[in-house]
C-alpha positions, 0 to 999 in steps of 0.5 A: 277615587271611589272606594268599593268594598269587596261585597260591592265588587262581588255583586257586580261580578255576579250581575255581569255573569248573570247577564252573560248567561242570559244573553242570547247566543249569536246567530251562527247561520242564516237562511236565504231564500231565492225568489224568482220574479223574472217574467216568462222567457227571461232570466231564471226562466230562459228556456234556451237549451244549453249543454250541462257544463262545469258541474252545472246539470241545468239543461236550459240557460235559466236552470243553469243561472238558477243553479249558480245563484242557489249554489252561491247562496249555499256558500254565503 
């Protein structure tokens, strides 16, 4: 068994406290960026006219898809 003096223990505790104080804070939020790489007329760029529904104000199928994905990223 290794015996340590009180001053050794105090130095270790002070070093640990300094390390904790200088450690970076954990990230609390992230930013997601939705990149639309769909070709014209497909996916998020689908020009098919639709009626806004369920709180989604998009008037084309592509707009509604984009709104759903953007909202999902906000929650994430």
